[in-house]
C-alpha positions in Angstrom: -0.1 0.0 -0.1 1.7 3.3 -1.2 2.2 6.2 1.7 1.2 9.3 -0.1 4.2 12.2 1.3 2.9 15.5 2.0 4.3 16.5 -0.9 7.0 15.4 -4.6 10.8 15.3 -3.7 12.7 17.1 -7.1 13.2 13.8 -9.2 14.7 13.8 -12.5 13.8 15.7 -16.0 14.6 12.7 -17.8 13.2 10.5 -19.0 10.2 12.2 -19.9 7.0 10.4 -18.9 6.2 8.3 -15.9 8.6 5.3 -15.3 9.1 3.3 -12.6 12.6 2.8 -11.3 11.7 -0.1 -8.3 11.2 2.4 -5.4 8.6 4.6 -6.8 7.6 6.8 -10.0 8.8 10.0 -11.5 7.1 12.6 -13.3 8.5 14.6 -16.4 6.5 16.2 -18.8 7.5 19.0 -21.4 5.5 22.1 -21.4 7.6 25.6 -22.2 5.0 27.8 -21.3 2.7 26.4 -18.2 3.5 28.7 -15.2 2.4 25.2 -13.0 1.6 21.5 -13.8 -0.3 18.7 -10.9 0.0 15.0 -11.3 -3.6 13.3 -10.2 -3.5 10.6 -8.9 -6.7 7.9 -8.8 -7.8 5.2 -6.7 -7.5 2.3 -9.0 -11.2 1.1 -7.8 -13.4 4.0 -8.1 -11.3 5.7 -10.4 -11.5 9.1 -8.3 -9.0 11.6 -7.5 -7.6 10.7 -4.3 -4.3 12.9 -4.3 -2.9 16.0 -6.2 0.9 17.0 -6.2 2.5 20.3 -7.6 5.5 19.1 -9.9 8.0 21.0 -7.8 10.9 21.3 -10.2 11.2 23.0 -13.2 14.6 22.2 -15.8 15.1 22.8 -19.4 11.1 23.3 -20.0 10.4 20.1 -18.2 8.4 19.5 -14.8 9.3 16.7 -13.0 9.0 15.4 -9.3 9.5 11.8 -7.7 6.9 10.2 -5.4 8.2 7.1 -3.8 6.8 3.9 -2.9 4.6 4.1 -6.2 4.6 1.1 -8.2 3.2 -0.3 -11.8 -0.3 0.3 -12.1 -0.6 4.1 -10.5 -3.5 5.8 -12.3 -2.7 9.7 -12.7 -3.1 12.4 -15.1 -2.0 16.2 -15.4 -3.5 19.5 -15.0 -1.6 21.9 -16.4 -2.0 26.4 -15.3 -1.6 29.5 -17.2 -2.5 32.0 -19.1 -5.8 31.2 -21.3 -5.2 33.5 -24.5 -6.4 32.3 -27.5 -5.4 35.2 -29.6 -1.7 34.0 -28.6 -2.0 30.9 -28.8 -1.8 29.4 -25.0 -5.0 27.5 -24.1 -4.3 26.6 -20.2 -6.8 25.3 -18.4 -6.6 23.4 -15.3 -10.3 22.3 -15.0 -8.9 19.6 -17.8 -7.5 16.3 -16.7 -4.5 15.8 -19.2 -3.2 12.6 -20.4 0.5 12.3 -20.5 2.0 12.4 -24.1 4.3 9.7 -22.9 1.5 7.7 -21.1 2.5 3.9 -21.9 -0.6 3.0 -20.8 -3.9 4.0 -20.4 -7.6 2.6 -18.0 -10.9 3.4 -19.1 -12.6 4.7 -22.4 -12.7 8.0 -23.0 -16.3 9.0 -23.7 -17.4 12.1 -25.4 -18.7 15.9 -23.1 -18.9 19.2 -23.2 -16.2 19.4 -20.2 -14.1 18.2 -22.5 -13.5 21.2 -24.5 -11.6 24.4 -22.8 -14.1 26.6 -23.8 -18.1 27.1 -23.4 -19.2 24.7 -26.5 -22.3 27.0 -27.2 -21.0 30.4 -26.3 -21.7 33.1 -28.8 -17.7 34.3 -28.0 -16.6 30.6 -29.0 -13.2 29.6 -27.8 -12.7 33.0 -26.6 -15.1 31.8 -23.6 -13.7 29.9 -20.8 -14.9 26.4 -19.4 -14.6 25.8 -15.8 -16.0 22.4 -15.5 -13.9 19.1 -14.1 -13.4 16.6 -17.6 -12.2 14.3 -15.4 -15.4 11.9 -15.0 -15.7 11.6 -19.0 -11.5 10.9 -19.4 -9.4 7.8 -19.3 -6.4 7.6 -16.8 -3.0 6.8 -17.7 -1.2 4.0 -16.2 2.4 4.3 -15.1 3.8 0.6 -16.8 6.6 -1.8 -16.4 7.7 -3.5 -19.8 9.0 -6.3 -18.5 8.3 -9.0 -21.6 10.1 -12.5 -22.7 10.8 -12.3 -25.7 13.4 -15.3 -25.5 15.1 -15.9 -29.1 12.5 -13.7 -30.7 14.5 -11.6 -34.3 13.7 -9.1 -36.5 13.1 -11.3 -40.5 15.3 -8.5 -41.9 13.8 -9.8 -45.7 15.7 -7.6 -48.0 13.7 -5.2 -49.9 14.6 -7.1 -52.9 12.2 -10.4 -51.6 9.3 -7.6 -50.1 6.4 -8.2 -50.9 3.9 -6.0 -48.5 0.6 -7.1 -47.9 -1.7 -3.8 -46.0 -4.2 -4.8 -43.3 -6.6 -3.9 -41.1 -6.3 -6.0 -37.8 -10.1 -5.7 -37.2 -11.2 -6.0 -40.8 -8.8 -8.5 -41.4 -9.7 -11.2 -38.8 -13.7 -10.1 -37.7 -15.1 -12.5 -40.3 -12.7 -15.2 -39.8 -13.0 -18.3 -37.5 -9.5 -18.3 -35.7 -9.9 -21.4 -33.1 -9.6 -19.9 -29.5 -8.1 -16.6 -30.7 -11.0 -13.6 -30.6 -11.6 -12.0 -34.0 -10.8 -8.7 -34.5 -7.6 -8.5 -32.3 -4.1 -9.4 -32.5 -5.0 -12.8 -31.1 -6.4 -13.3 -34.4 -3.8 -11.5 -36.6 -1.3 -14.6 -35.5 -3.8 -17.6 -35.0 -2.2 -20.1 -37.5 -5.0 -20.1 -40.0 -3.9 -15.9 -40.6 -0.2 -16.9 -40.6 -1.4 -19.9 -43.2 -2.9 -17.2 -45.9 -0.1 -15.3 -45.8 2.7 -17.8 -46.2 0.5 -19.2 -48.7 0.4 -16.3 -50.9 4.2 -15.0 -49.9 3.7 -12.2 -48.3 7.0 -11.1 -46.0 5.4 -8.2 -44.2 2.2 -7.2 -43.5 1.8 -3.1 -42.7 -0.8 -2.3 -40.2 -3.1 0.2 -40.5 -2.9 2.5 -37.1 -3.0 0.3 -33.7 -2.1 3.3 -31.9 -4.3 4.2 -29.2 -6.9 6.3 -31.5 -10.0 8.5 -31.2 -13.4 8.4 -33.1 -14.6 11.6 -33.5 -17.5 13.0 -31.9 -19.3 14.0 -34.7 -19.2 10.4 -36.5 -20.5 8.5 -33.4 -23.0 10.9 -33.1 -24.3 9.6 -37.0 -23.5 5.8 -35.8 -20.6 5.7 -37.4 -16.8 5.4 -36.1 -13.0 6.2 -37.1 -12.8 2.7 -38.0 -8.8 3.6 -40.1 -7.9 4.9 -36.6 -5.7 7.7 -38.5 -7.0 10.4 -35.2 -4.0 9.4 -32.2 -4.8 10.0 -28.6 -1.5 8.6 -27.8 1.9 7.5 -29.1 3.3 5.0 -26.9 -0.1 2.8 -26.1 -1.6 0.0 -28.3 -4.8 0.7 -29.1 -7.4 -1.0 -26.6 -10.1 -2.6 -29.0 -7.6 -4.6 -30.8 -6.4 -6.4 -26.9 -8.9 -9.1 -26.2 -8.0 -9.2 -22.6 -6.4 -5.6 -22.1 -3.0 -6.5 -22.1 -0.1 -4.8 -24.7 1.7 -8.3 -24.1 -0.9 -9.8 -26.8 0.7 -7.3 -29.5 4.5 -9.0 -28.6 2.8 -11.6 -28.6 1.7 -11.6 -32.0 5.0 -9.8 -33.5 6.7 -12.8 -32.0 4.5 -14.9 -33.5 4.5 -13.7 -37.0 8.7 -13.4 -36.8 8.7 -16.9 -36.1 7.0 -17.4 -39.7 9.5 -15.0 -40.6 6.8 -12.3 -41.3 7.9 -8.8 -40.8 5.1 -6.4 -39.3 5.3 -2.7 -40.4 3.0 0.1 -38.3 1.2 2.8 -39.8 2.1 6.0 -37.6 0.3 9.0 -37.8 2.7 11.7 -36.3 1.4 14.8 -38.3 -1.2 15.2 -36.1 -3.7 14.6 -33.5 -7.4 13.9 -32.2 -7.8 17.4 -30.8 -8.6 18.8 -33.8 -8.9 22.5 -34.8 -8.5 25.6 -32.0 -12.4 24.5 -31.5 -11.2 21.0 -30.4 -11.2 19.4 -27.0 -8.2 19.5 -24.6 -7.0 16.3 -23.7 -3.7 16.3 -23.8 -1.1 18.5 -26.2 -3.3 21.4 -26.5 -3.8 21.8 -22.7 -0.2 21.4 -21.6 1.5 24.0 -24.4 -0.8 24.4 -27.7 1.5 26.9 -28.9 4.1 24.3 -28.5 3.0 21.4 -29.8 0.4 22.6 -32.4 1.8 24.8 -35.2 0.0 28.3 -35.6 -0.9 30.5 -38.2 1.7 33.1 -38.2 0.3 36.9 -36.9 -3.1 35.0 -36.0 -2.4 32.8 -33.0 -5.7 31.9 -32.6 -5.9 29.3 -35.2 -4.0 26.5 -36.0 -2.4 25.9 -39.4 -4.1 22.7 -41.4 -1.7 21.1 -43.6 -3.4 17.4 -42.6 -6.7 18.3 -43.4 -7.5 17.0 -39.8 -7.5 20.8 -37.9 -4.4 20.9 -36.6 -0.5 20.0 -37.6 2.1 19.1 -34.9 5.1 21.3 -35.2 8.0 18.9 -35.5 10.4 22.3 -35.7 10.0 22.2 -31.8 12.9 20.2 -31.1 10.7 18.4 -27.6 8.3 17.8 -30.0 10.0 16.1 -32.3 11.7 14.2 -29.7 9.0 12.5 -28.6 8.0 11.2 -32.1 11.4 9.8 -32.0 11.1 8.4 -28.8 7.7 7.0 -29.6 9.0 5.4 -33.1 12.1 4.1 -30.8 9.6 2.5 -28.2 7.9 0.8 -30.2 11.0 -0.6 -32.5 12.5 -1.8 -29.1 9.4 -2.5 -26.5 7.7 -4.4 -29.5 10.1 -5.5 -32.2 8.6 -3.3 -34.7 10.3 -4.1 -38.2 9.1 -1.2 -39.6 7.0 2.4 -40.5 4.6 3.8 -43.0 4.3 7.4 -42.0 1.2 9.2 -42.7 1.7 12.3 -44.5 4.8 12.1 -44.1 5.6 15.8 -46.4 4.0 17.4 -43.0 6.7 15.4 -41.0 9.5 17.1 -43.2 7.8 20.5 -43.7 9.9 23.6 -41.8 7.6 27.1 -41.5 9.5 27.8 -45.1 8.1 24.6 -46.3 9.0 21.0 -47.2 12.7 20.0 -46.3 14.9 17.2 -47.6 17.0 18.4 -44.7 14.1 18.9 -41.9 14.7 17.7 -38.8 12.9 14.5 -38.9 14.4 13.8 -41.4 17.7 14.1 -40.8 17.1 12.5 -37.5 15.8 8.9 -38.5 18.5 8.2 -41.1 21.1 8.7 -38.6 19.4 6.9 -35.8 20.9 3.6 -34.8 17.7 2.4 -34.2 15.2 3.9 -36.7 18.2 3.9 -39.3 17.6 0.0 -39.6 14.1 -0.1 -39.8 11.7 -0.6 -43.3 11.0 3.4 -43.4 8.0 4.2 -45.7 6.8 7.8 -46.5 3.1 8.6 -47.7 4.9 11.3 -50.0 2.1 13.8 -50.3 -0.4 16.0 -47.9 -2.9 18.5 -48.3 -1.0 21.8 -47.4 0.8 23.9 -50.1 3.4 22.3 -52.3 2.4 18.9 -50.5 3.1 16.6 -53.2 6.7 15.3 -52.9 6.8 12.0 -54.7 10.4 11.3 -55.3 11.8 14.0 -53.0 12.4 11.6 -50.0 15.8 11.2 -49.0 18.0 7.7 -49.4 16.8 5.4 -46.9 13.2 5.7 -47.8 10.6 4.1 -49.1 7.5 5.8 -51.1 4.6 5.1 -51.9 4.3 5.3 -55.6 0.3 7.0 -56.6 1.9 7.7 -60.3 2.3 3.7 -60.6 -1.7 3.2 -59.3 -2.6 5.6 -61.8 -1.3 4.8 -64.3 -1.6 0.8 -64.2 -5.1 1.6 -63.7 -5.4 3.6 -67.1 -3.1 1.5 -69.4 -5.3 -1.8 -68.4 -8.7 0.6 -69.3 -7.4 1.3 -72.3 -7.0 5.3 -72.0 -4.8 6.7 -74.6 -0.8 7.5 -74.1 -0.2 5.4 -70.8 2.2 2.9 -72.3 5.0 5.5 -72.0 4.7 6.3 -68.2 3.4 2.3 -67.9 7.1 1.8 -69.0 8.5 3.8 -66.8 6.7 2.3 -63.6 7.5 -1.0 -64.9 11.2 -0.2 -64.3 11.0 0.8 -60.9 10.0 4.8 -61.5 13.8 5.2 -62.1 12.9 8.5 -63.7 11.5 9.9 -60.7 13.9 7.9 -58.2 17.2 7.1 -59.3 19.1 9.5 -57.3 21.7 9.6 -54.6 22.2 6.0 -54.9 18.6 5.2 -54.6 17.5 1.5 -55.1 14.1 0.3 -57.1 12.7 -0.7 -54.0 12.3 3.1 -53.1 9.3 2.8 -54.7 6.4 1.0 -53.1 4.1 0.3 -55.9 0.6 0.2 -55.2 -2.7 -1.1 -57.1 -5.3 -0.6 -54.1 -4.9 0.6 -50.7 -7.4 1.2 -47.7 -7.8 4.5 -49.0 -9.8 3.9 -51.9 -11.5 1.0 -54.5 -10.7 -2.4 -53.7 -9.2 -4.5 -56.7 -12.4 -6.1 -57.3 -14.8 -2.6 -57.1 -12.2 -1.2 -59.5 -13.5 -3.3 -62.5 -16.9 -3.2 -61.1 -17.6 0.1 -60.7 -17.1 3.5 -62.6 -18.2 6.0 -60.1 -17.9 6.2 -56.2 -21.1 5.2 -54.0 -20.0 6.3 -50.6 -24.2 7.4 -49.7 -23.3 5.1 -46.4 -20.5 7.5 -45.1 -23.6 10.4 -45.0 -21.6 13.0 -46.6 -23.8 13.1 -49.5 -21.7 10.8 -51.5 -19.4 13.4 -52.3 -16.6 12.2 -49.9 -13.7 10.1 -51.5 -12.0 10.5 -54.7 -14.3 11.2 -57.3 -11.3 9.7 -59.8 -10.7 6.5 -59.7 -9.8 5.6 -63.2 -12.1 2.6 -62.9 -14.2 0.8 -65.2 -17.3 -1.1 -64.7 -17.1 -3.3 -68.3 -20.7 -3.0 -68.9 -22.6 -2.7 -65.6 -22.2 -0.9 -62.6 -22.0 -3.1 -59.8 -22.6 -6.8 -59.0 -23.7 -9.1 -62.1 -24.1 -12.3 -62.8 -23.6 -11.2 -66.8 -20.6 -14.4 -67.8 -19.2 -12.3 -70.1 -18.6 -9.2 -67.9 -17.3 -11.4 -65.2 -15.4 -12.5 -67.4 -13.5 -9.6 -68.6 -13.4 -8.8 -65.3 -11.4 -11.3 -63.9 -9.3 -10.7 -67.1 -8.4 -6.9 -66.1 -8.1 -7.7 -62.4 -5.3 -10.9 -62.9 -3.3 -8.2 -65.5 -3.1 -5.7 -63.2 -2.0 -8.0 -60.4 0.6 -9.3 -62.4 1.6 -5.8 -63.9 1.9 -5.0 -59.6 4.0 -8.4 -59.0 6.2 -7.9 -62.2 7.3 -4.6 -62.0 10.6 -3.2 -60.6 10.1 -2.0 -57.2 8.1 -3.3 -53.8 4.6 -4.7 -54.9 2.1 -4.0 -52.2 -1.2 -5.5 -51.9 -4.4 -4.7 -50.4 -5.7 -7.6 -48.1 -8.7 -9.3 -49.8 -7.6 -9.0 -53.3 -6.6 -11.9 -53.6 -10.1 -13.1 -53.5 -12.2 -11.0 -54.7 -13.1 -8.5 -51.5 -15.6 -5.8 -52.2 -16.5 -2.8 -50.6 -19.9 -2.2 -52.7 -18.4 0.7 -54.8 -17.3 2.5 -51.4 -13.7 4.7 -52.1 -13.5 6.5 -48.7 -14.8 3.5 -46.0 -12.4 5.0 -43.0 -16.0 5.2 -41.0 -17.7 1.7 -41.9 -16.8 -0.6 -39.0 -18.9 -3.3 -40.3 -19.2 -5.8 -43.4 -18.2 -3.2 -45.5 -14.5 -3.1 -44.6 -14.5 -6.6 -42.6 -12.8 -9.0 -45.4 -15.9 -11.9 -46.2 -13.5 -15.0 -46.0 -16.7 -16.7 -47.4 -15.7 -15.3 -50.8 -12.0 -16.9 -50.2 -13.8 -20.3 -50.2 -15.2 -19.9 -53.2 -14.2 -21.6 -56.7 -13.2 -18.0 -58.0 -11.7 -17.3 -54.9 -9.7 -20.3 -54.4 -8.3 -19.7 -58.1 -7.7 -16.1 -57.8 -5.4 -16.7 -54.5 -3.7 -19.4 -56.2 -3.4 -17.0 -58.9 -2.0 -14.3 -57.0 0.7 -16.7 -55.1 1.8 -18.0 -58.6 2.5 -14.4 -59.2 4.9 -14.0 -56.0 6.5 -17.1 -56.7 7.4 -16.3 -60.1 8.7 -12.6 -59.2 10.6 -14.8 -56.3 12.2 -17.2 -58.8 13.2 -14.4 -61.7 15.9 -11.9 -60.5 15.0 -10.0 -63.4 11.6 -9.1 -62.3 12.9 -8.0 -58.5 16.4 -5.6 -59.8 18.2 -4.9 -57.0 19.8 -1.8 -59.4 17.4 0.2 -61.7 17.9 -0.8 -65.7 18.2 1.3 -68.0 19.4 0.1 -71.0 22.9 0.6 -70.7 24.2 -1.7 -68.6 24.7 -5.6 -70.3 24.7 -8.6 -68.8 25.9 -10.3 -71.6 27.4 -8.9 -75.2 24.6 -7.4 -77.3 22.1 -8.1 -74.4 20.7 -4.9 -72.6 19.4 -5.1 -69.4 16.1 -3.3 -70.4 14.9 -3.4 -74.2 11.0 -2.0 -75.1 9.3 -4.7 -78.3 6.7 -3.7 -80.3 4.5 -6.3 -81.3 6.5 -7.6 -84.0 9.9 -7.7 -82.5 11.3 -4.7 -83.4 12.2 -1.9 -80.7 9.6 0.2 -79.9 10.4 3.6 -81.4 9.5 7.6 -81.2 6.4 7.0 -83.6 5.1 4.6 -81.2 5.6 5.9 -78.0 3.3 9.0 -79.3 0.6 6.5 -80.5 -2.4 7.1 -78.6 -3.7 4.0 -79.7 -1.2 1.7 -78.9 -2.1 -0.3 -76.2 0.9 -2.7 -76.2 4.7 -3.3 -74.1 7.1 -5.8 -74.8 9.7 -5.8 -72.1 12.7 -8.1 -71.9 14.5 -8.0 -68.7 17.8 -9.5 -68.3 20.5 -9.9 -65.2 22.8 -11.6 -63.0 21.1 -13.7 -60.6 22.4 -14.7 -57.4 24.2 -17.3 -58.9 26.3 -15.9 -61.6 23.6 -17.2 -64.4 21.8 -14.0 -66.4 17.7 -14.1 -65.9 16.1 -13.0 -68.8 12.5 -12.7 -68.7 10.3 -11.3 -71.8 6.7 -9.4 -70.5 4.1 -8.7 -73.0 1.4 -5.9 -71.8 -1.9 -6.3 -74.0 -4.5 -3.3 -73.0 -6.0 -3.9 -76.5 -9.4 -5.1 -76.9 -8.1 -7.8 -79.2 -5.8 -10.0 -79.8 -2.6 -9.4 -80.9 0.1 -11.3 -83.3 3.7 -10.9 -81.6 6.7 -11.5 -82.2 9.2 -12.8 -79.3 12.6 -11.1 -79.4 15.8 -13.8 -79.4 16.2 -15.9 -76.6 18.7 -17.2 -74.8 18.0 -20.9 -75.7 14.2 -20.9 -76.0 11.7 -19.3 -74.8 9.0 -20.6 -71.6 5.6 -19.7 -71.7 5.2 -19.3 -67.6 2.1 -17.0 -67.3 -0.9 -16.2 -69.1 -3.2 -13.9 -67.4 -5.8 -15.1 -69.5 -6.1 -18.4 -68.8 -4.5 -19.2 -65.5 -4.7 -22.6 -64.9 -2.6 -23.1 -67.6 0.7 -24.6 -66.7 4.5 -23.5 -67.9 5.2 -24.9 -71.5 8.7 -24.3 -73.2 8.2 -22.9 -76.8 10.0 -25.2 -79.7 13.5 -24.2 -80.4 13.2 -20.9 -82.2 9.4 -21.1 -81.7 8.8 -16.8 -81.6 5.4 -15.9 -83.1 2.4 -15.8 -80.8 -0.4 -14.6 -79.8 -1.3 -12.3 -77.3 -4.8 -12.2 -75.7 -7.1 -9.4 -75.3 -6.5 -7.4 -71.6 -3.7 -10.5 -71.5 -0.2 -10.0 -69.9 2.2 -12.9 -70.3 5.3 -13.6 -68.9 8.0 -15.7 -70.8 11.5 -17.2 -69.4 14.9 -17.5 -71.0 15.4 -21.3 -70.4 18.6 -23.5 -71.9 18.3 -25.6 -74.6 20.3 -26.0 -78.4 22.3 -23.2 -80.0 21.6 -19.3 -79.0 18.5 -18.3 -81.7 
């Protein structure tokens, strides 16, 4: 039983957060502008406040104090005193219980209440008014956590980038509708259950990228409409796993899941949101950062500090130009890397993180700090290279060490297979790893994360079934989500039983998936695309925590689902077999693995090299690409990929092989086995809306 002293001792300004040292708990919290910070201690049984202490010391803008005899499990929160002066960016209100930015655990849910706002919500003076009601009854409590966990022999798989195949998935959506023995659906338990691991291994997935799993908060206006923030891009606590994904409430469930996935050779990448918080605009609630130091944690409009800069489209923007805010983000990243053995991070709206007051900077404090960090620099680092702010599109401009989501690959692949004009030139550049945009400063093709579909947009099945978005269920008059998806319904909007349309849709899906897997760069597929998951035309299902977004594993059990799953697994296996399909270096046609054999060449149907006339022909929807490189064993691996986006079959001639050509894959006949052509045979028919893959095999004299 803790014996509460009359006051805290001075303690230490480091480390930040509430840390147990075996004899008590040290509290340290940053605020450059607070005049006083109190720590409130709560009874674990009835959650009432039982002690309140003033943090006695202030060192280098860190408030700190030490509570002897306190142990892990202690519940606490902060109250910050200072000016309530919105015009100058200050919004201190000691009536509001504040979460610790470094809290490693939370107890209880946040229940939305008017008391959580620092101002009177319905006052005519809006946020210039002041609310004196206590918000504690509606707030969670922070928990002092001791992170001890027995990892035993766990090691990071460290899959080389050239061999990486990523699946983007939502913990809840992936597992809600699948039996997982004794694992609770929708949780980390189900994520690592044997059936799920077997599915990932069957497909050849090396890396699973999880939508946000840090503690996030559904927006109040969504809950009032019967919706929720399903995706999770609304972070409340940067060091805490989301409680909704924990079956028992213990964070060790996440550690156990990661350990089991690692044992299967599968990496875990976190999608992290450090560009904004769940506190929203200046009219949002006071839950943590705003109440501790609004003027420091957030970017404010110069000359009008009452308002927050909104480069994120979410109401606020974290101020990573300040060293303490930057430190919080880096400490959070290292915490997940070291305490949860996370293999990498995908940075949501990464342009925000690299934006200084004057704009995006390749040498920003955040990028420099991550690249040189001895822990973080060894993890997979993936940037979403755009945001809604000024100059927000920065694809290709992140520094070496970062990979980038490639929306150019996504849009070009969709448009090429839809039959849009003048796409074949750009398609060629995307197949070659987007070296035209990324090949600089020693970057490698893996820097391009080739995406075809992601959580944000249509699924692959919907991409060939809907010409327009169908988002009425979101309650925004169908106006949310991207209006242009470069999709086509191929005859009927939505579901159909017409066998002709279904056959054509299947062809397009397989051709696009093969393009993804046979392009240089790092392929990322969306969970469910391997068996035909649909969201019924919703291309912005961020608020749909229901059957719209939960994977329908019944589809995977159908004949069509099993066929598509087997097809995707075959694509991944072929990619792994052929070094020329996953090149470690950019190919520009200048290097020759053998005399008179450029590493990459582009061909017309008649077997001649594509010239200026063909590159500029809007009616040209054909590409033949021969790629050759030296494999790990020193042999030359040569493949020829043929893409025909025409609505008719095309007669074509293969370039001369090394030995014989073997047909490895025909996307229009997915069940057809591999077949070696007769020696010297080069004339083929490329089916409409089809992709063929050939590989050179030994046999006879070189043609």
